[in-house]
C-alpha positions in Angstrom: 33.3 120.0 -31.5 31.8 122.6 -33.9 28.8 124.7 -32.7 25.9 124.3 -35.1 24.7 127.5 -36.7 21.0 128.2 -36.6 19.4 127.8 -40.0 17.8 130.9 -41.4 14.4 130.9 -43.2 14.6 131.3 -46.9 12.4 134.3 -47.8 11.6 134.6 -51.5 11.3 138.0 -53.1 7.7 139.0 -53.6 7.3 141.5 -56.5 4.1 143.6 -56.6 2.4 144.6 -59.8 3.6 148.2 -59.5 7.2 147.3 -58.7 7.4 144.7 -61.4 5.9 146.9 -64.2 9.3 148.6 -64.9 11.3 145.4 -64.7 8.9 143.6 -67.0 9.7 146.1 -69.8 13.4 145.6 -69.4 13.2 142.1 -68.1 14.1 138.8 -69.9 13.4 139.2 -73.6 12.1 136.3 -75.6 15.2 135.9 -77.7 17.1 135.4 -74.5 14.7 133.0 -72.9 13.9 130.3 -75.5 13.7 127.7 -72.7 10.3 126.0 -72.2 8.3 127.7 -69.5 7.5 124.4 -68.0 11.0 123.0 -68.0 13.0 123.4 -64.8 15.1 120.3 -64.7 18.1 120.2 -62.5 19.9 123.2 -64.0 19.6 125.4 -60.9 16.7 127.5 -62.5 14.7 129.3 -59.8 11.0 128.6 -59.9 8.8 131.6 -60.4 5.2 131.8 -59.4 2.8 134.4 -60.7 0.0 135.0 -58.2 -3.2 136.6 -59.7 -5.4 137.8 -56.9 -7.4 141.1 -56.5 -6.0 141.5 -53.0 -2.5 139.9 -52.9 -1.6 141.8 -49.7 -4.3 139.9 -47.8 -3.3 136.6 -49.3 -2.9 133.7 -46.8 0.3 132.6 -48.7 3.3 132.4 -46.4 6.6 133.7 -47.7 8.8 130.7 -47.3 8.1 128.8 -50.5 10.9 126.4 -51.4 11.5 124.2 -54.4 12.7 120.6 -54.3 16.3 121.7 -53.9 15.5 124.0 -51.0 15.8 127.2 -53.0 13.3 130.0 -52.5 10.4 130.1 -55.0 10.2 133.6 -56.5 6.7 135.2 -56.3 5.2 137.9 -58.5 1.8 139.3 -57.9 -0.8 140.8 -60.1 -4.2 142.3 -59.0 -5.9 141.8 -62.4 -5.5 140.2 -65.8 -3.9 143.3 -67.3 -1.1 143.3 -64.8 -0.8 139.5 -65.2 -0.3 139.7 -68.9 2.5 142.3 -68.4 4.2 140.1 -65.8 3.9 136.8 -67.7 7.4 136.7 -69.0 9.2 133.5 -70.2 10.7 132.8 -66.8 7.4 132.3 -65.1 6.8 128.5 -64.4 3.5 128.4 -62.6 0.4 130.6 -62.2 -1.8 130.7 -59.0 -5.1 132.0 -60.0 -7.9 133.1 -57.6 -11.1 131.9 -59.2 -13.0 134.7 -57.4 -11.2 137.3 -59.5 -13.7 139.5 -61.4 -14.4 138.3 -64.9 -12.6 140.2 -67.7 -14.7 142.7 -69.7 -16.9 141.1 -72.3 -16.8 137.7 -70.6 -20.0 135.6 -70.1 -21.2 136.5 -66.6 -22.8 133.0 -66.3 -19.4 131.3 -66.8 -17.8 131.0 -63.3 -14.5 129.9 -64.9 -14.2 132.7 -67.5 -11.2 134.1 -65.7 -9.5 130.7 -65.8 -10.3 130.2 -69.5 -8.8 133.6 -70.2 -5.6 132.8 -68.3 -5.3 129.4 -70.1 -5.6 131.2 -73.5 -3.1 133.8 -72.3 -0.6 131.2 -71.0 -1.1 127.9 -72.8 2.5 126.7 -71.9 2.3 127.5 -68.2 1.2 125.3 -65.3 -1.9 126.8 -63.6 -3.2 126.2 -60.0 -6.7 127.3 -59.2 -7.4 128.9 -55.8 -10.9 128.5 -54.4 -12.9 128.3 -51.1 -13.2 125.1 -49.1 -16.9 125.1 -49.7 -16.5 125.2 -53.5 -14.9 121.9 -54.3 -17.1 121.4 -57.3 -15.8 124.6 -58.9 -12.2 123.5 -58.2 -12.8 120.1 -59.8 -14.4 121.8 -62.9 -11.3 124.0 -63.1 -9.1 120.9 -63.4 -11.4 119.6 -66.1 -11.1 122.8 -68.0 -7.3 122.8 -67.9 -5.8 123.7 -64.5 -3.2 121.3 -63.1 -4.8 121.3 -59.7 -6.9 123.3 -57.3 -6.2 124.4 -53.7 -8.5 125.6 -50.8 -7.7 129.2 -49.8 -8.4 128.5 -46.1 -6.1 125.5 -45.9 -3.2 126.9 -47.7 0.3 127.1 -46.2 3.8 127.4 -47.5 4.7 123.8 -47.5 1.5 122.7 -49.2 1.8 125.4 -51.9 5.4 124.7 -52.5 4.6 121.0 -53.1 1.6 121.9 -55.3 3.7 124.3 -57.4 6.4 121.6 -58.0 3.7 119.0 -58.9 1.9 121.4 -61.2 5.1 122.3 -63.1 6.1 118.7 -63.5 2.6 117.6 -64.5 2.4 120.4 -67.1 5.9 119.4 -68.4 4.7 115.8 -68.6 1.4 116.7 -70.3 3.3 118.9 -72.8 5.8 116.1 -73.6 3.0 113.6 -74.0 1.0 115.9 -76.3 4.1 116.5 -78.4 4.7 112.8 -78.6 1.1 112.2 -79.6 1.3 114.9 -82.2 4.5 113.4 -83.5 2.9 110.0 -83.7 -0.1 111.4 -85.5 2.1 113.2 -88.1 4.1 110.0 -88.6 0.9 108.0 -89.1 -0.4 110.6 -91.6 2.9 110.5 -93.4 2.9 106.7 -93.6 -0.7 106.7 -94.9 0.3 109.3 -97.5 3.4 107.5 -98.6 1.6 104.2 -98.7 -1.1 105.8 -100.9 1.7 106.9 -103.3 2.9 103.4 -103.9 1.5 101.9 -107.1 -1.3 99.5 -107.5 -0.6 97.7 -110.8 -3.4 97.8 -113.4 -3.2 94.3 -114.9 -6.8 93.1 -115.0 -7.2 90.6 -117.8 -3.5 89.7 -118.1 -2.2 86.2 -117.7 1.1 87.5 -116.4 1.9 87.3 -112.7 3.3 90.3 -111.0 5.4 90.7 -107.8 7.4 93.5 -106.3 9.6 94.3 -103.4 10.4 97.8 -102.2 12.8 99.0 -99.5 13.6 102.8 -99.1 17.1 103.7 -98.0 15.8 106.5 -95.7 15.4 105.5 -92.0 11.7 105.0 -91.0 10.5 106.0 -94.5 8.1 104.1 -96.7 9.0 105.9 -99.9 12.3 106.6 -101.5 13.6 107.9 -104.9 13.0 104.5 -106.6 9.6 104.0 -108.3 7.9 101.3 -110.4 4.5 100.6 -112.0 2.8 98.2 -114.4 -0.4 98.7 -116.5 -2.3 96.8 -119.2 -3.6 98.9 -122.2 -6.8 98.0 -124.0 -4.9 96.3 -126.8 -3.6 93.7 -124.3 -0.1 95.0 -124.1 1.5 94.9 -120.6 3.7 97.9 -119.9 6.1 97.9 -116.9 8.7 100.2 -115.7 11.2 100.9 -112.9 13.2 104.0 -112.2 15.5 105.7 -109.8 15.8 109.4 -109.0 19.3 110.3 -107.8 19.3 111.0 -104.1 17.4 109.6 -101.2 15.5 112.5 -99.6 11.8 113.4 -99.6 12.2 115.7 -102.6 13.6 112.8 -104.6 10.7 110.6 -103.4 8.2 113.2 -104.5 9.8 113.5 -107.9 9.8 109.7 -108.3 6.0 109.7 -107.6 5.5 112.5 -110.2 7.4 110.5 -112.8 5.5 107.3 -112.1 2.1 109.0 -112.3 3.2 110.8 -115.5 4.4 107.5 -117.0 1.1 105.8 -116.2 -0.9 108.6 -117.7 1.2 108.8 -120.9 1.2 105.0 -121.3 -2.6 104.8 -121.0 -2.7 107.6 -123.5 -0.9 105.5 -126.1 2.7 106.8 -125.8 5.6 104.3 -125.9 9.4 104.1 -126.4 11.3 107.3 -127.3 8.2 109.5 -127.4 7.3 108.5 -123.9 10.8 109.0 -122.5 11.2 112.3 -124.1 8.0 113.6 -122.5 9.1 112.2 -119.1 12.3 114.1 -119.5 10.3 117.3 -119.9 8.3 116.5 -116.8 11.5 115.9 -114.8 13.2 119.1 -116.1 10.1 121.1 -115.0 9.6 119.5 -111.6 13.1 118.9 -110.3 14.5 121.3 -107.7 18.0 121.3 -109.1 19.4 121.1 -112.6 21.8 118.4 -111.6 19.0 115.9 -110.6 18.5 113.1 -113.0 16.6 109.8 -113.1 17.4 106.4 -114.7 14.5 104.4 -116.2 13.8 101.0 -117.7 10.6 100.4 -119.6 9.3 97.2 -121.2 6.1 96.7 -123.3 5.2 93.0 -123.5 3.1 92.0 -126.6 -0.4 90.7 -126.0 0.7 87.1 -126.8 3.4 87.4 -124.1 6.2 86.1 -126.4 8.1 89.3 -127.2 8.8 92.7 -125.7 10.1 96.1 -126.4 12.8 97.5 -124.1 14.0 101.0 -123.5 16.9 101.9 -121.1 17.7 105.4 -119.9 20.9 105.0 -118.0 19.4 102.0 -116.1 20.6 98.5 -115.5 19.3 95.9 -118.0 16.6 93.5 -116.8 17.3 89.9 -116.0 15.5 87.2 -118.1 15.1 83.6 -116.9 13.7 80.8 -119.0 13.3 77.0 -118.4 16.4 75.1 -119.6 18.6 78.1 -119.9 20.7 80.1 -117.6 19.2 83.4 -116.4 21.0 86.4 -117.9 20.8 90.1 -118.6 19.0 91.4 -121.6 21.1 93.4 -124.1 22.0 96.9 -123.1 24.2 98.1 -126.0 21.6 100.7 -127.0 21.3 102.1 -123.5 20.3 105.8 -123.7 21.3 108.5 -121.2 19.5 109.0 -117.9 16.6 111.4 -118.0 17.6 115.0 -117.3 21.2 114.8 -118.5 21.1 115.6 -122.2 18.5 117.9 -123.8 17.1 116.4 -127.0 18.4 112.9 -126.2 16.9 109.8 -127.8 16.2 106.3 -126.4 16.1 103.5 -129.0 13.6 100.7 -128.4 15.0 97.2 -128.7 12.9 94.2 -129.6 13.4 91.2 -127.3 12.2 87.6 -127.8 10.9 86.1 -124.6 9.4 82.7 -125.5 6.5 80.7 -124.1 7.6 80.6 -120.5 9.8 83.2 -118.7 10.5 85.4 -115.8 11.6 89.0 -116.3 13.1 90.9 -113.3 13.5 94.7 -113.3 15.5 96.2 -110.5 17.2 99.4 -109.3 20.9 99.7 -108.6 20.3 99.5 -104.9 20.1 95.7 -105.4 23.6 95.5 -107.0 25.6 98.2 -105.2 25.6 96.6 -101.7 28.9 95.4 -100.4 30.0 91.7 -100.2 31.3 90.7 -96.8 34.7 92.0 -95.5 36.1 92.5 -98.9 34.2 95.7 -99.4 33.6 94.9 -103.1 30.2 95.6 -104.7 27.9 92.7 -105.5 27.5 94.1 -109.0 25.4 92.7 -111.8 27.5 89.5 -112.2 27.1 88.7 -108.5 23.4 89.4 -108.7 22.9 87.1 -111.7 24.8 84.3 -109.9 22.6 84.7 -106.9 19.4 84.7 -108.8 20.5 81.6 -110.8 21.1 79.7 -107.6 17.8 80.8 -106.0 15.9 79.8 -109.2 17.7 76.4 -109.0 16.4 76.1 -105.5 12.9 76.4 -106.8 12.2 80.0 -105.6 9.7 81.9 -107.7 7.6 85.1 -107.6 7.3 87.0 -104.3 9.4 84.3 -102.5 12.3 84.8 -105.0 12.2 88.6 -104.5 12.1 88.4 -100.8 15.0 86.0 -100.7 17.1 88.1 -103.1 16.6 91.3 -101.1 17.3 89.6 -97.8 20.5 87.9 -99.1 21.8 91.2 -100.5 21.2 92.8 -97.2 23.0 90.0 -95.4 26.0 90.1 -97.7 26.2 93.9 -97.0 26.4 93.2 -93.3 23.3 95.2 -92.5 20.8 97.6 -93.9 21.4 98.9 -97.4 21.9 102.6 -97.6 20.4 103.0 -101.1 16.7 102.5 -102.1 15.9 99.1 -103.5 13.0 98.3 -105.9 12.5 94.9 -107.7 9.7 93.9 -110.0 9.1 90.4 -111.4 6.8 89.5 -114.2 6.2 85.7 -114.9 4.5 83.9 -117.8 3.8 80.2 -117.7 2.8 78.2 -120.7 
């Protein structure tokens, strides 16, 4: 039967301020210690405690401080804040601060926690334990309110209690840091959503008899805005102008450029520009604002006459709109005079085509995200023909307006077998007799 070997006490190395001064200069450099000061995990990292006390030799702290794995907790000591700042390297996980330490020069003498506030500013990423007398619980409680993870009574301190307090403080600081980062991330996400939502258009159609509906789905995950853009306005003469466009790419830069083009289109339209003159100016905006010379944008614009029976159409490398009228099959408008996308050819021209609409109609503008999805296991694109067939069937089922657009986007997604990778924008204008 084996004879048990007596267990030896684990004695951590206690480093004085004088002995540590040289090692701090040549100690772990920041580029070699990018780990979070509050992160210990289960990687075998040795916990390090920095004790800040004016008489560390007389401290009641016993030497056998152990972490949760039974490993010695390394202890460094500093007699003042100057020494503490020198010893506060990236491998320190927790600070034990004597609240009775003399206040730093220039501090408010009436502030009993000025030392703690100084340490918290000095080491915002580190866990801090406050050390106070048993008769000063109120001061310890206030220290926690100010930012310490916990407070301990000097008279009641022993190795086991301090070891547990250190582990608790480190984990609590790590949890608080993670929670703060999560809250900051959520706040940034909320701000981004509010910003993106504010960049989506609000059509200006007051006084128009036309009904307007739109659906928008960005291809980027968890984004509200993509490279597709659309808008509609009514000018003082009663003409309703609508447009839809698509900046190549799906990132935030493309989304920002789409917003710039939409705002420019609205301003130019309200200023009286139309057709080729409008598109030529938009091309200048794109060329000036794009981050790369290879970036381009497709665009479709329509200007509907005040009586609602005819419209002018300009296409810049964009799919032709779909027109639906009672008693006729829905179909695409002519696209023989489709001009190039904006940003491809300097000095390009975009002819304006005149289109007869009639007394009652629905006009659907869309981006290529609606037609480039796959169809089932075949892997084929839906294409314009497939989209036209789908819209004809949905119209025959009595779908109109927002309901029609919602059903169209949903069916395209289902045919694709999941989320579409491209941005999708669809605009529908309706006129009833």
